N, C-alpha and C positions, 0 to 999 in steps of 0.2 A: 504493500500500500504506500509506503514512504517513497519507494522508487517511482511508482506511478505518479504520485503527486509531484515529484521532482521533474518528471518528463512533461506533464500536462500543465503544471503551474497550480497555484492554490487560490484561484479566483472563486467567488461564490458559486458561479455556474458549475465549475468543475466539481466542487465539493458536493453540491446538491445532486449532480449526476451520479457521482460515485456512491453517495448514500442511497439513491434510488435503486441502483443496481444491486447493492448489498441487500436491501429489503426485499427486492424481487427474488433474489437467491434464497432468502429465508422462507418466503412463501412457497417457492419451488420445493424446498425440503419438506415442508408440511404436506404438500400435495403428493410428493413421492411416497411418504409414509402411508398416506391414505390410500393411494392406488395399490401399494404393496399388500395392505390388508384386504382391499377389495378383490384383488386378483386371487389371493389365497381363498377368499370366501367363494368367489364364482367357480373356482376350479375344484373346490372341496378338498384342498390339499391338507389343511390343518384344522384342528378342532378350535372352537371359539376361544377357550382359555389360552391356547398356544398363540393364536393370532393376536389376542390382546396383550399377551406377554411380550411378543415381538414388538408390537407398537409402543408399549411402555418402555421397553429397553431402548428403542430408537430415540424416544423423547428424552430419557435420562442421558443417553450418549450425547445428544445435542446440547443439553445443559452443561455436561462436563466439558465439551469442546468450547462452549462459550466462556466458561471460567478459565480454561487453559489459555484461550486467546485474548483474554481481557486486557493484558498488558502489552499485547503485540499489535492488536488492531481492534480498537473499541467498537467501531461500526460493525465489523464482522461478528464480534462477540455478542453485541446486542441483538443482531439478527438471528444468530444461532440460539440464543437464550429464548427469544420470543417464539421461534419455531418449535423448540423443545416443549415450552409451556402449552402452545396451541396443540401439539401432538398429544400431550397428556390429557388436556381437556377433552379432546376427541375420543381418546381411549376410555375415559371415565363415562362419557356420554354413551358410547357404544355398549359398554359393559352394563349400563343401567337400563337403557331404553331398547337397544337392539337385541341383546342376548339375555337381559334380565338376570344377570349373574350377581349383582350387588343390590341389596335392599335399598329402598328409597332413603331411609334415614341415614344409613351408612354412606350412601352416595352424596347426600347433601353435606355431610361432615367432610368428606374427602374433597368435594369441590371447594368448600370454604377454606380448607387447609391449602389447597393448590392456589387459590386466589391470594391468600396471605403470603404464600411463597413468592408469587408474582410481584406483589407489592414490595416485599423486602428486596427481591432481586433488582427491582427497578432503581433502587438507590445505588446499586453497583453498575447498572448497565444503561439506564436512560429511560426517556419517556415512552418509547415504543413498547417496552415491557410493561410499564405502568398502564398504558392504554389497554393492553391485553388483559391485565388483571382487573381493570375496571369493567371491561365488557364481560369477562367470564364471571365476575362476582355478581353483577346485576342481572345477568341472564340466567344464572344458576337456578333461582327459585322457580322461574317460569318453565325451565326444562325438566327439572327433577320432580316438582310437585305433582301430585295426582289430582289436585283440586284446590279451591281457595284456602281451605284449612283455617286454623286459628290465626287471626291477624297479629296478635301480640308478638309471638316469636319471629314472624316475618319482619315486622317493623323494627324489632330489636336487632335482628341480623343486618338489615339494611342500614340502620344507624351506626352500628359498629363498623360496617364496611365503609360507609362514607367517612367516618371519623379517621380511620386508618389512611384512606386515600387522601383526605384533605391534609393530614399531617405530612405525608410524603410529598405530595405535589406542592404544598405550600413551602416546605423546606427547600425544594429545588426551584421554586419560582415558576412552576408550570401552571400558570393561571388558566390556560385553555383546558387542561385536564381537570383542574379543580371545578371549572364551570360545567364540564361534561358530567362530573360526579353529581353536581347539584341538579342538573337537568334530568339525569336518570332517577334520582331520588324523588323529584317532583312528579315524574312520570308514573312511578310506582304508586305514589300517594293518590294521584288522580285516578289511575286505573282501579285500584282497590277501593277507594272511597266513593267513586262515582258510578262504577260499572259492575264490579264483581263482588266486593265484600259485604255490602249492605251496611246497616246501622253499626254493627260491631266494628267494621273496618273504618267507618267514618269517625268513630270515637277515638281510634288510634291514629288516624291520618292527621288530625289537627295538631296534636303535640309533636308528631313526627315532622310536619312541615315547619313548625316553629324551630325545632332543634336543628333541622337541616339548614334553614336560612341563617340561624345564629352561627353555625359552624362555618358557613361560607363567608359571612361578614367578618368573623374573627380572623379567618385566613386572609381575607383581603386587607384587613387592618395590619396584619404582620408584614404584608408586602408594601405597606406605605413607607415611602422614603422621602426625605427632604428634597426640595427643588422641583416639585411637581411631577416626579417620576411615577407617582401612584394614581394618576388620574384615571387610568383604565380600570384598575381593580376597584376603586371607589365607585365608579359609574356602574360596573357590573354588580357590585354589592347592592346599590340602590335598585337596580333592575330585579335582583333576587328578592329583595324585600317586597317590591311591588307584585311580583308574580306569586310569592307566597301568600300575600294578602288576598289576591284575587282567587287563588285556589281555596283558601279558608272560607271566603264568602260563598263560593260554589258548594263546598261541603256543607256549610250551614244551611244553604237553601235546599240542598238535596235531603238533609236530615229533616227539615220541616215538611217537605213534600212526602217523604216516606212515612 
């Protein structure tokens, strides 16, 4: 990578191009693992546990390669780590939904642990890994759950997930990912409170919205710096408060109607 930068130069366009190629390579690795499992499935070569074991081993190998390359090429290491996490998410999903080898409760715990690992690894490898942890964490309840269920544990999980992501993204100054975390939290509150969960979910969604908006505002406050550098975080925090208030009003209206 260093020799390539020496030959091409270190302009912004070159760096963006190289980063794009690295991320495309990471996506290609994920697809390669998926097609390997699919080929063995279509050909009937291996039993489901063996297929999943190979897929999980491939994901762990990618994570190991990412750690090994961390000090040699940060971009490549980030792409490999993200690919390894995506592969493990896919293996867990297949084991739960496709082959039904893992009970729903155990799958939820494993998905949550994998999300936590992605958040921790993002501190070492960068925002691409954090984005993967964000997507995996917020999509997990929808994929694993068999129905609406009790809203209390769901909102507690979402609040803990958001708190962890806000701490990590705020520490690194990734305001875009912090905003995506808030959007995902608000989306869950709206879906559960207005469409799926009924009165019980509405009772939980209100405090959850307040806590989510407060976490985001505190994160934006930490990014505040002298000299006007924090205009964007402050503006986004005001938008978050406004959206949270609008959702609270909708939830209150839905509660009166029901």
